[in-house]
C-alpha positions in Angstrom: 19.5 -14.3 -7.7 20.4 -17.8 -9.3 18.6 -19.3 -12.1 16.6 -22.3 -11.1 16.6 -25.4 -13.3 13.9 -27.9 -13.0 13.5 -31.2 -15.0 10.8 -31.5 -17.5 9.0 -34.1 -15.1 9.0 -31.4 -12.2 7.7 -28.8 -14.7 5.0 -31.3 -15.8 4.1 -31.9 -12.2 3.7 -28.4 -11.3 1.7 -27.6 -14.4 -0.6 -30.4 -13.5 -1.1 -29.2 -10.0 -1.8 -25.6 -11.4 -4.5 -27.1 -13.6 -6.0 -29.3 -11.0 -6.1 -26.3 -8.6 -7.7 -23.9 -11.2 -10.3 -26.5 -11.9 -11.1 -27.1 -8.2 -10.9 -23.2 -7.5 -13.6 -22.4 -10.3 -15.9 -24.4 -7.9 -14.9 -22.4 -4.7 -15.7 -19.0 -3.6 -12.2 -18.6 -2.0 -10.4 -19.6 -5.4 -8.4 -16.4 -5.4 -7.0 -17.0 -1.8 -6.1 -20.7 -2.8 -4.4 -19.5 -6.1 -2.3 -16.9 -4.2 -1.4 -19.5 -1.4 -0.2 -22.0 -4.1 1.9 -19.3 -5.8 3.5 -18.3 -2.4 4.3 -22.0 -1.7 5.8 -22.5 -5.2 7.9 -19.5 -5.1 9.0 -20.0 -1.5 10.2 -23.6 -2.4 12.2 -22.3 -5.3 13.8 -19.6 -3.3 14.7 -22.2 -0.6 16.1 -24.4 -3.2 18.2 -21.7 -4.6 19.8 -20.7 -1.3 23.0 -22.2 -0.2 23.1 -23.8 3.3 25.2 -21.2 4.9 23.8 -18.4 2.9 22.7 -15.2 5.0 20.2 -12.8 4.0 20.0 -8.9 4.7 17.7 -7.7 7.4 15.2 -6.1 4.7 15.1 -9.4 2.9 14.4 -11.3 6.1 11.7 -8.8 6.9 10.1 -9.3 3.4 10.0 -13.1 3.9 8.5 -12.8 7.3 5.7 -10.4 5.9 
C-alpha cells in the first residue's frame, strides 16, 4: 500500500470535519452510524486517491470493497 501524503490544510479540514461531526453526533441517537459512515467515506477517498488509474485489484480485494 502506498503512503498517502496530505497537506497541512487538508489535515486541518479533515480534523475540523471530524470535530464538527462529533459535536453534532452528541445530539443524535444514531451518532455511531454517522461516525462510521464518515470514517468509511474518508478511508474510501484515501484508497481511491492512492490507486493508479490503470491499477487492477485482486478478486478478494474487490469483494471486500463491495461489502
